[in-house]
C-alpha positions as a Markdown table, in Angstrom:
| # | Residue | x | y | z |
|---|---|---|---|---|
| 1 | Met | -14.6 | -5.0 | -19.4 |
| 2 | Asp | -17.7 | -6.8 | -20.7 |
| 3 | Thr | -19.3 | -7.6 | -17.3 |
| 4 | Asn | -21.2 | -5.5 | -14.9 |
| 5 | Asn | -19.9 | -7.1 | -11.4 |
| 6 | Leu | -16.0 | -6.4 | -12.3 |
| 7 | Gly | -13.8 | -2.9 | -11.5 |
| 8 | Val | -10.7 | -1.5 | -11.9 |
| 9 | Tyr | -8.9 | 0.3 | -9.3 |
| 10 | Leu | -5.8 | 3.0 | -10.1 |
| 11 | Gly | -4.1 | 3.5 | -7.1 |
| 12 | Thr | -2.1 | 7.4 | -7.0 |
| 13 | Asp | 0.2 | 7.9 | -9.7 |
| 14 | Val | -1.1 | 6.0 | -11.9 |
| 15 | Trp | -1.8 | 8.4 | -15.6 |
| 16 | Arg | -5.1 | 7.0 | -17.0 |
| 17 | Glu | -7.2 | 7.9 | -20.0 |
| 18 | Met | -11.2 | 7.1 | -19.4 |
| 19 | Leu | -12.1 | 7.0 | -23.6 |
| 20 | Asn | -14.4 | 5.0 | -25.4 |
| 21 | Phe | -17.8 | 4.0 | -23.5 |
| 22 | Thr | -20.3 | 2.6 | -24.7 |
| 23 | Asn | -24.0 | 4.8 | -24.6 |
| 24 | Asn | -25.4 | 2.6 | -21.1 |
| 25 | Ala | -21.3 | 2.6 | -19.2 |
| 26 | Val | -20.9 | 4.3 | -15.7 |
| 27 | Val | -18.4 | 5.3 | -14.5 |
| 28 | Met | -18.0 | 5.3 | -10.4 |
| 29 | Val | -15.3 | 7.6 | -8.5 |
| 30 | Phe | -14.6 | 6.6 | -4.8 |
| 31 | Ala | -12.5 | 9.2 | -2.8 |
| 32 | Ser | -11.3 | 10.4 | 0.2 |
| 33 | Glu | -11.5 | 13.9 | -0.7 |
| 34 | His | -13.8 | 16.3 | -2.4 |
| 35 | Tyr | -13.3 | 17.0 | -6.1 |
| 36 | Asp | -11.1 | 19.8 | -6.7 |
| 37 | Glu | -9.5 | 20.8 | -10.1 |
| 38 | Lys | -6.7 | 22.1 | -9.1 |
| 39 | Asp | -5.6 | 18.9 | -7.4 |
| 40 | Tyr | -5.4 | 16.8 | -11.3 |
| 41 | Ile | -2.8 | 17.3 | -13.6 |
| 42 | Arg | -4.2 | 17.2 | -17.4 |
| 43 | Asp | -0.8 | 17.1 | -19.3 |
| 44 | Tyr | 1.0 | 14.2 | -19.9 |
| 45 | Glu | 4.9 | 15.4 | -19.9 |
| 46 | Glu | 3.5 | 18.0 | -16.9 |
| 47 | Phe | 2.6 | 13.8 | -15.5 |
| 48 | His | 6.3 | 12.6 | -16.0 |
| 49 | Arg | 8.0 | 15.8 | -14.3 |
| 50 | Tyr | 5.9 | 15.4 | -11.0 |
| 51 | Leu | 6.5 | 11.6 | -11.2 |
| 52 | Glu | 10.9 | 12.4 | -11.7 |
| 53 | Glu | 10.5 | 15.5 | -8.6 |
| 54 | Lys | 8.3 | 12.8 | -6.4 |
| 55 | Lys | 11.0 | 10.2 | -6.9 |
| 56 | Thr | 14.2 | 12.6 | -6.8 |
| 57 | Ala | 12.3 | 13.8 | -3.1 |
| 58 | Lys | 12.1 | 10.6 | -2.4 |
| 59 | Ile | 15.9 | 9.5 | -2.9 |
| 60 | Lys | 16.8 | 12.6 | -0.8 |
| 61 | Arg | 15.0 | 12.1 | 2.2 |
| 62 | His | 16.3 | 8.8 | 2.0 |
| 63 | Ile | 20.0 | 10.0 | 2.3 |
| 64 | Glu | 19.0 | 12.3 | 4.6 |
| 65 | Gln | 17.8 | 9.7 | 6.7 |
| 66 | Asn | 21.1 | 7.3 | 6.2 |
| 67 | Asn | 23.3 | 10.7 | 7.1 |
| 68 | Lys | 21.5 | 11.2 | 10.2 |
| 69 | Glu | 21.7 | 7.4 | 11.4 |
| 70 | Glu | 25.4 | 7.3 | 10.9 |
| 71 | Leu | 26.0 | 10.3 | 12.6 |
| 72 | Lys | 24.6 | 8.8 | 15.4 |
| 73 | Asn | 26.9 | 5.9 | 15.4 |
């Protein structure tokens, strides 16, 4: 970025490495919780496994919800 009045929002589940800052660069982070190292994934392959597990869990929940609705009918 070449101006100081812009920012970038990164939502959840986004892999991002911060590299190549200029000497006067500033990184500002806003968070809803205090920083805890255990909350972060530092390995890219582990991050991909996390996303796949999350996707699988979401699909399972969707199937279970549909099954419950079918049983009601």
